[in-house]
C-alpha positions as CSV (number, residue, x, y, z in Angstrom):
1,X,74.0,-31.5,-23.7
2,X,71.3,-28.8,-23.8
3,X,67.6,-29.6,-23.3
4,X,66.9,-27.7,-26.5
5,X,69.0,-30.0,-28.5
6,X,67.3,-33.1,-27.0
7,X,63.8,-31.7,-27.6
8,X,64.7,-30.9,-31.2
9,X,65.8,-34.5,-31.7
10,X,62.6,-35.8,-30.2
11,X,60.5,-33.6,-32.5
12,X,62.2,-35.1,-35.6
13,X,63.2,-38.5,-34.2
14,X,62.9,-40.4,-37.6
15,X,65.5,-38.2,-39.3
16,X,68.3,-38.7,-36.7
17,X,70.7,-41.6,-37.3
18,X,70.6,-44.4,-34.8
19,X,74.3,-44.0,-33.7
20,X,73.6,-40.3,-33.1
21,X,70.6,-41.1,-30.9
22,X,72.8,-43.6,-28.9
23,X,75.5,-40.9,-28.5
24,X,73.0,-38.3,-27.3
25,X,71.3,-40.7,-24.9
26,X,74.7,-41.8,-23.6
27,X,75.7,-38.2,-23.0
28,X,72.4,-37.5,-21.3
29,X,72.9,-40.5,-19.0
30,X,76.5,-39.4,-18.2
31,X,75.3,-35.9,-17.3
32,X,72.5,-37.3,-15.2
33,X,75.1,-39.5,-13.3
34,X,77.3,-36.5,-12.7
35,X,74.4,-34.4,-11.4
36,X,73.3,-37.4,-9.2
37,X,76.9,-37.6,-7.8
38,X,76.9,-33.9,-7.0
39,X,73.4,-34.3,-5.4
40,X,74.5,-37.2,-3.3
41,X,77.7,-35.4,-2.2
42,X,75.7,-32.5,-0.6
43,X,76.3,-32.5,3.2
44,X,72.6,-32.1,3.9
45,X,70.0,-34.7,2.8
46,X,67.2,-33.8,0.3
47,X,64.0,-35.6,-0.4
48,X,62.0,-34.2,-3.4
49,X,58.3,-35.0,-2.9
50,X,55.4,-34.5,-5.3
51,X,51.8,-33.6,-4.4
52,X,50.9,-37.3,-4.0
53,X,53.5,-37.5,-1.2
54,X,55.6,-39.9,-3.4
55,X,59.4,-39.5,-3.4
56,X,60.6,-38.2,-6.7
57,X,64.3,-37.9,-5.8
58,X,66.3,-38.6,-2.6
59,X,69.9,-38.1,-1.9
60,X,72.0,-40.9,-0.4
61,X,72.8,-39.1,2.8
62,X,69.1,-39.0,3.9
63,X,69.3,-42.7,4.8
64,X,72.2,-41.9,7.1
65,X,70.4,-38.9,8.7
66,X,66.9,-40.2,9.1
67,X,65.9,-43.7,10.3
68,X,64.7,-45.2,7.1
69,X,64.8,-48.4,5.0
70,X,68.4,-49.6,5.5
71,X,68.5,-51.6,2.2
72,X,70.0,-48.5,0.5
73,X,68.9,-45.1,-0.5
74,X,65.2,-44.1,-0.1
75,X,63.6,-45.5,-3.2
76,X,61.8,-43.2,-5.6
77,X,58.2,-43.6,-6.5
78,X,57.6,-44.7,-3.0
79,X,55.4,-42.9,-0.5
80,X,57.2,-40.9,2.1
81,X,55.0,-42.6,4.7
82,X,56.7,-45.9,3.7
83,X,60.2,-44.6,3.3
84,X,60.7,-43.2,6.8
85,X,60.6,-45.8,9.7
86,X,60.8,-43.4,12.7
87,X,57.3,-42.8,13.9
88,X,57.7,-39.2,15.2
89,X,59.6,-38.1,12.0
90,X,57.1,-39.9,9.8
91,X,54.1,-38.3,11.6
92,X,55.6,-34.8,11.4
93,X,56.4,-35.1,7.7
94,X,53.0,-36.4,6.8
95,X,51.3,-33.7,8.9
96,X,53.3,-31.0,7.1
97,X,52.8,-32.5,3.6
98,X,49.0,-32.9,4.3
99,X,48.7,-29.3,5.5
100,X,47.8,-30.3,9.1
101,X,50.9,-28.5,10.4
102,X,52.9,-25.5,9.3
103,X,56.1,-26.3,7.4
104,X,58.4,-25.0,10.1
105,X,61.8,-26.5,10.9
106,X,61.8,-29.2,13.6
107,X,64.7,-31.0,15.4
108,X,64.9,-34.7,16.0
109,X,67.4,-36.7,18.1
110,X,68.5,-40.1,16.9
111,X,70.9,-42.7,18.3
112,X,73.7,-43.4,15.9
113,X,75.8,-46.2,17.5
114,X,77.2,-44.8,20.8
115,X,76.4,-41.2,19.9
116,X,73.3,-39.1,19.9
117,X,72.9,-37.0,16.8
118,X,70.4,-34.2,16.3
119,X,69.0,-33.4,12.8
120,X,66.9,-30.5,11.7
121,X,64.2,-31.1,9.1
122,X,63.1,-28.0,7.1
123,X,61.1,-27.5,3.9
124,X,61.4,-25.6,0.6
125,X,58.8,-25.2,-2.1
126,X,59.9,-25.6,-5.7
127,X,57.5,-24.4,-8.4
128,X,57.5,-26.7,-11.4
129,X,55.1,-25.9,-14.2
130,X,51.6,-26.0,-12.9
131,X,52.5,-27.9,-9.7
132,X,54.7,-27.3,-6.7
133,X,57.2,-29.8,-5.3
134,X,58.4,-30.0,-1.7
135,X,62.1,-30.3,-1.0
136,X,62.5,-31.8,2.5
137,X,66.0,-30.8,3.7
138,X,67.6,-32.9,6.5
139,X,70.7,-31.4,8.1
140,X,72.9,-32.8,11.0
141,X,73.1,-29.9,13.5
142,X,74.9,-31.8,16.3
143,X,78.1,-29.9,15.9
144,X,76.3,-26.6,15.6
145,X,74.5,-27.2,18.9
146,X,77.7,-28.3,20.6
147,X,79.4,-25.0,19.4
148,X,76.4,-23.0,20.7
149,X,76.6,-24.8,24.0
150,X,80.4,-24.1,24.3
151,X,79.7,-20.5,23.4
152,X,76.9,-20.2,26.0
153,X,79.3,-21.7,28.6
154,X,82.0,-19.2,27.7
155,X,79.5,-16.3,27.9
156,X,78.3,-17.6,31.2
157,X,81.8,-17.8,32.6
158,X,82.6,-14.3,31.3
159,X,79.4,-13.1,32.9
160,X,80.2,-14.8,36.2
161,X,83.7,-13.2,36.2
162,X,82.1,-9.8,35.7
163,X,79.6,-10.5,38.4
164,X,82.3,-11.7,40.8
165,X,84.3,-8.5,40.2
166,X,81.1,-6.5,40.7
167,X,80.0,-8.2,43.9
168,X,83.6,-7.7,45.3
169,X,83.3,-4.0,44.5
170,X,79.8,-3.8,46.0
171,X,80.9,-5.5,49.2
172,X,83.9,-3.4,49.8
173,X,81.9,-0.2,50.5
174,X,79.6,-1.5,53.3
175,X,82.5,-3.5,54.8
176,X,84.6,-0.3,54.9
177,X,81.8,1.6,56.5
178,X,81.3,-1.1,59.1
179,X,85.0,-1.2,59.9
180,X,85.2,2.6,60.4
181,X,82.2,2.7,62.7
182,X,83.5,-0.3,64.7
183,X,86.8,1.7,65.1
184,X,84.8,4.8,66.2
185,X,82.8,2.7,68.6
186,X,86.0,1.2,70.1
187,X,87.5,4.7,70.4
188,X,84.4,6.0,72.2
189,X,84.6,3.1,74.7
190,X,88.3,3.8,75.4
191,X,87.7,7.5,76.0
192,X,84.6,7.3,78.1
193,X,85.0,3.9,79.7
194,X,81.3,3.0,79.0
195,X,78.5,4.0,76.7
196,X,74.8,4.3,77.1
197,X,72.5,2.6,74.6
198,X,71.6,6.0,73.2
199,X,75.3,6.9,72.7
200,X,76.1,3.6,71.0
201,X,73.0,3.7,68.8
202,X,74.6,6.2,66.3
203,X,77.3,3.5,65.6
204,X,75.0,0.5,65.9
205,X,72.4,1.9,63.5
206,X,75.0,2.3,60.8
207,X,76.2,-1.3,61.4
208,X,72.6,-2.5,61.0
209,X,72.1,-0.5,57.8
210,X,75.3,-1.9,56.3
211,X,74.5,-5.5,57.3
212,X,71.1,-5.1,55.5
213,X,72.9,-3.7,52.5
214,X,75.3,-6.7,52.4
215,X,72.3,-9.0,52.7
216,X,70.6,-7.3,49.8
217,X,73.7,-7.7,47.7
218,X,73.9,-11.4,48.5
219,X,70.2,-12.1,47.9
220,X,70.3,-10.3,44.5
221,X,73.4,-12.1,43.5
222,X,72.0,-15.5,44.3
223,X,68.8,-14.6,42.5
224,X,70.8,-13.6,39.4
225,X,73.0,-16.7,39.2
226,X,70.8,-19.5,40.5
227,X,68.8,-21.5,38.0
228,X,65.2,-20.2,38.0
229,X,62.4,-22.6,38.9
230,X,60.3,-21.1,36.2
231,X,57.0,-23.0,35.4
232,X,55.6,-21.9,32.1
233,X,51.8,-22.1,31.8
234,X,49.4,-20.6,29.4
235,X,48.2,-17.3,30.8
236,X,47.2,-13.7,30.0
237,X,49.9,-11.1,30.0
238,X,47.1,-8.4,30.4
239,X,46.0,-10.0,33.7
240,X,49.6,-9.7,35.0
241,X,49.8,-6.1,33.9
242,X,46.5,-5.1,35.5
243,X,47.5,-6.8,38.8
244,X,50.8,-4.8,38.7
245,X,49.1,-1.5,37.9
246,X,46.7,-2.0,40.9
247,X,49.6,-2.7,43.2
248,X,51.6,0.4,42.0
249,X,48.8,2.9,42.0
250,X,49.4,4.2,45.5
251,X,53.1,4.8,44.9
252,X,52.4,6.4,41.5
253,X,49.9,8.8,43.0
254,X,52.3,9.7,45.7
255,X,55.0,10.5,43.1
256,X,52.7,12.4,40.8
257,X,53.0,9.8,38.0
258,X,50.0,9.0,35.8
259,X,49.9,5.3,34.8
260,X,48.1,4.6,31.5
261,X,47.3,1.3,29.9
262,X,46.6,0.5,26.3
263,X,46.0,-3.2,26.3
264,X,44.7,-5.1,23.2
265,X,41.5,-6.7,24.3
266,X,41.7,-10.0,22.5
267,X,45.2,-11.3,22.9
268,X,46.2,-15.0,22.6
269,X,47.6,-16.5,25.8
270,X,51.3,-17.0,26.1
271,X,53.4,-19.3,28.1
272,X,54.5,-17.5,31.3
273,X,55.3,-17.8,34.9
274,X,53.2,-15.0,36.4
275,X,55.4,-14.6,39.5
276,X,58.6,-14.0,37.6
277,X,57.0,-11.9,34.9
278,X,55.3,-9.6,37.4
279,X,58.7,-9.1,39.3
280,X,60.4,-8.3,36.0
281,X,57.8,-5.8,35.0
282,X,58.0,-4.3,38.5
283,X,61.8,-3.8,38.2
284,X,61.3,-2.0,34.9
285,X,58.5,0.2,36.3
286,X,60.5,1.1,39.4
287,X,63.4,2.2,37.2
288,X,60.9,4.3,35.2
289,X,59.6,5.9,38.5
290,X,63.2,6.7,39.5
291,X,63.6,8.4,36.1
292,X,60.6,10.7,36.7
293,X,61.4,12.4,40.1
294,X,59.2,15.3,39.3
295,X,56.3,13.2,38.1
296,X,55.3,12.2,34.5
297,X,53.4,9.6,32.6
298,X,54.0,5.8,32.4
299,X,52.2,4.0,29.6
300,X,52.0,0.2,29.4
301,X,50.6,-1.3,26.1
302,X,50.2,-4.7,24.5
303,X,49.4,-5.8,21.0
304,X,49.7,-8.8,18.7
305,X,52.5,-8.5,16.1
306,X,52.7,-11.6,13.9
307,X,53.6,-14.6,16.1
308,X,54.5,-12.5,19.1
309,X,52.7,-10.6,21.8
310,X,54.5,-7.3,22.2
311,X,54.5,-5.4,25.5
312,X,55.8,-1.8,25.7
313,X,56.6,0.2,28.9
314,X,57.1,3.8,28.1
315,X,58.0,6.6,30.5
316,X,58.5,10.4,30.1
317,X,61.6,10.5,32.3
318,X,65.1,11.8,31.9
319,X,66.2,9.1,29.4
320,X,69.3,7.0,29.2
321,X,72.6,8.2,28.0
322,X,73.3,6.6,24.5
323,X,76.7,5.2,25.8
324,X,74.9,3.4,28.6
325,X,72.1,1.8,26.5
326,X,74.2,-1.2,25.5
327,X,75.3,-1.9,29.1
328,X,72.1,-1.7,31.0
329,X,71.5,-5.4,31.1
330,X,75.1,-6.2,32.2
331,X,75.6,-7.3,35.8
332,X,76.4,-4.6,38.3
333,X,76.0,-1.8,35.8
334,X,74.0,1.1,37.3
335,X,73.9,4.8,37.2
336,X,72.1,5.1,40.5
337,X,73.8,6.2,43.7
338,X,72.3,3.1,45.4
339,X,71.3,-0.3,44.1
340,X,73.2,-3.4,43.1
341,X,72.9,-3.1,39.3
342,X,71.4,-6.6,39.1
343,X,67.7,-5.6,38.5
344,X,67.8,-5.4,34.7
345,X,70.2,-8.4,34.5
346,X,67.5,-10.4,36.2
347,X,64.8,-9.0,34.0
348,X,66.8,-10.0,30.9
349,X,67.3,-13.5,32.3
350,X,63.6,-13.9,33.1
351,X,62.5,-12.8,29.6
352,X,65.0,-15.2,28.0
353,X,63.6,-18.0,30.2
354,X,60.2,-17.2,28.6
355,X,61.8,-17.6,25.2
356,X,61.3,-13.9,24.5
357,X,63.3,-10.9,23.6
358,X,63.7,-7.5,25.3
359,X,64.8,-4.2,23.7
360,X,65.3,-0.7,25.0
361,X,65.3,2.7,23.2
362,X,65.7,6.0,24.8
363,X,66.1,9.7,24.1
364,X,67.7,12.1,26.7
365,X,65.1,14.4,28.2
366,X,62.2,12.6,26.6
367,X,62.0,9.2,28.1
368,X,62.7,5.5,27.6
369,X,60.8,2.6,26.1
370,X,61.3,-1.1,27.1
371,X,59.8,-3.5,24.5
372,X,59.3,-7.2,25.4
373,X,58.3,-9.8,22.7
374,X,56.8,-13.1,23.9
375,X,56.2,-15.9,21.4
376,X,52.6,-17.1,20.8
377,X,52.5,-20.9,21.3
378,X,51.7,-23.1,18.3
379,X,48.3,-24.1,19.9
380,X,47.3,-20.5,20.2
381,X,48.4,-19.7,16.7
382,X,46.2,-22.5,15.4
383,X,43.3,-21.1,17.6
384,X,43.8,-17.7,16.0
385,X,43.7,-19.2,12.5
386,X,40.5,-21.1,13.5
387,X,39.0,-17.8,14.7
388,X,39.8,-16.1,11.5
389,X,38.2,-19.0,9.6
390,X,35.0,-18.5,11.6
391,X,35.3,-21.6,13.7
392,X,34.1,-19.8,16.8
393,X,37.3,-19.8,19.0
394,X,37.3,-17.2,21.8
395,X,40.6,-15.9,23.0
396,X,41.1,-15.0,26.7
397,X,40.9,-11.3,27.5
């Protein structure tokens, strides 16, 4: 039955026969029951809340997803504060509905019998006339997380297979060189009977060099595959950059490379491990130096873009072949004559451990740009908002 017809009946109620009114009301109730059945059959739970934080409508599945009153579905015309019994979920919902916290999705873990289930709570605004209702959406994401975990394990196994093949290839060359020089050393002994230290040095120096090469391969491999003991603390990315620039200045001057910085003065702090972040930036910069054998310009810049601090490292080097761009973070991929090809793999891993993202763009003959995006923590976002509201917050330089 259409709303127009029902409204028309209400406008001229006295002229409508009683049995017609009963029929229309019965149809309306039946339609309402059908819609309620569809609403209750949705896989995710929904709680429709008004401006007074009272429940206007709640699907049956919500009581199964969120710890709530077990006497049945969450009752309507009841405050959301009374309907939810889990303290953490209740506090989060009330903070969002009261405007104390942003309406961003949040995950909760609840024990259901012998199994731990994870649910995600998100929010949708529904304009209704002069007011706005809030639809609290509750979804069980346990299986999604399990699939993601299995996918990560598969990707990790594939990565380990690639790395194992790569390290086997890398080890073959120094081992072959060592074998050849040992054979030459043995041949020299047989022909001369004895060798002076000076005569043996030409063979021993190669053996030392190849042993160091093997050690480098092993160290880089272990660094790439071992879990990182990253300790994230609030810190200034600009401080890390300036420390790195000071360290690199002598090498840059020697190679005829001008290092420029364009750092936004008032950046929010981000969660970082200064040791690992400095090493990652150093790996990128060393690659940039290698791409500018005749000198050039390296520019490091930072800025705030939305909820992220963006860091760019730009060089004026030879650039990266387009067919190589998608492979540069893969283990043991390198275009250098020497090197293990694990440097940028480690960089990628470190940035991901910081919950960030890294991108690369390049143009042959013009240079390469590495862009790193690090999320601004919630506490720092709130501080930024307070500063914009004139509450006197000062952000670290």
